[in-house]
FINU-777237 format. One line per 10 residues: number of its first residue (from 1); their letters; for each residue x, y, z of C-alpha. Coordinates in steps of 0.1 Angstrom, whole numbers, always signed. Layout:
N
NUM) A) X/Y/Z; ...
END
This chain:
112
1) FEFNAYRIRS) +1/-2/-5; +11/+37/-8; +2/+54/+22; +24/+83/+20; +15/+88/-14; -20/+94/-6; -12/+108/+27; -26/+85/+51; -14/+86/+84; -42/+72/+106
11) DNVKYGAVIR) -34/+39/+120; -72/+26/+120; -71/+36/+84; -40/+17/+73; -51/-9/+93; -85/-12/+80; -72/-11/+44; -50/-41/+49; -74/-57/+66; -101/-54/+32
21) HIDRATMTMI) -76/-68/+11; -63/-97/+32; -75/-130/+18; -90/-160/+33; -64/-184/+40; -41/-153/+52; -68/-140/+77; -67/-177/+92; -31/-172/+102; -37/-138/+117
31) TDILENPPET) -69/-146/+134; -52/-135/+168; -42/-103/+155; -82/-98/+140; -99/-108/+174; -75/-87/+197; -62/-59/+181; -39/-38/+202; -53/-2/+214; -27/+11/+195
41) DKYDKLKETL) -1/+6/+167; -26/-18/+150; -11/-14/+115; +22/-13/+129; +14/-47/+151; -4/-63/+117; +28/-55/+93; +50/-69/+119; +26/-104/+126; +23/-106/+89
51) IVRFTDSQEK) +60/-99/+81; +73/-124/+112; +45/-153/+98; +49/-149/+62; +86/-150/+59; +110/-176/+58; +139/-177/+92; +172/-164/+79; +187/-197/+88; +161/-215/+65
61) QMRTLLSGVE) +169/-188/+39; +206/-194/+44; +198/-234/+39; +180/-228/+7; +207/-202/-7; +234/-230/+3; +219/-260/-13; +186/-254/-26; +189/-233/-54; +201/-246/-86
71) LGDKKPSQLF) +203/-231/-124; +176/-252/-143; +165/-231/-167; +168/-199/-150; +189/-175/-166; +226/-168/-149; +215/-135/-139; +177/-145/-126; +198/-172/-106; +221/-147/-91
81) REMRALAGKN) +193/-126/-84; +172/-150/-63; +203/-157/-45; +209/-126/-39; +175/-119/-25; +184/-151/-4; +214/-138/+10; +201/-107/+22; +226/-79/+36; +246/-100/+56
91) TIEGLLRTLW) +261/-122/+31; +295/-113/+14; +294/-107/-24; +326/-127/-29; +312/-156/-10; +278/-149/-27; +298/-148/-65; +315/-182/-55; +281/-198/-46; +269/-189/-78
101) QQRMPIASRR) +298/-198/-101; +296/-234/-85; +259/-235/-96; +266/-228/-134; +278/-255/-159; +317/-262/-160; +322/-251/-192; +308/-213/-182; +324/-209/-149; +359/-200/-164
111) CC) +346/-168/-174; +344/-151/-144
END
């Protein structure tokens, strides 16, 4: 949502806008927040809850990065972007490049 673009600052308005756009499956994952919303900072608490419950842990992302990402039918640049997203800000660029190169076909590894 682009609340700043529309100058929406009200916590209740932002909270209501998000709730109206959440699908049924997602609602079942946040029923505790929906049934007992905090008195203040409803939107921020809802946002934090959604992020925590639907984002893989950093450990799981790192495991996926180290062993679960393959080139397959992706372009090398697509693979690199996917790996960069999994790595986040905490991974050294050189390590990421090495992991990426290991997933390239042997014939193409010499070029980089």
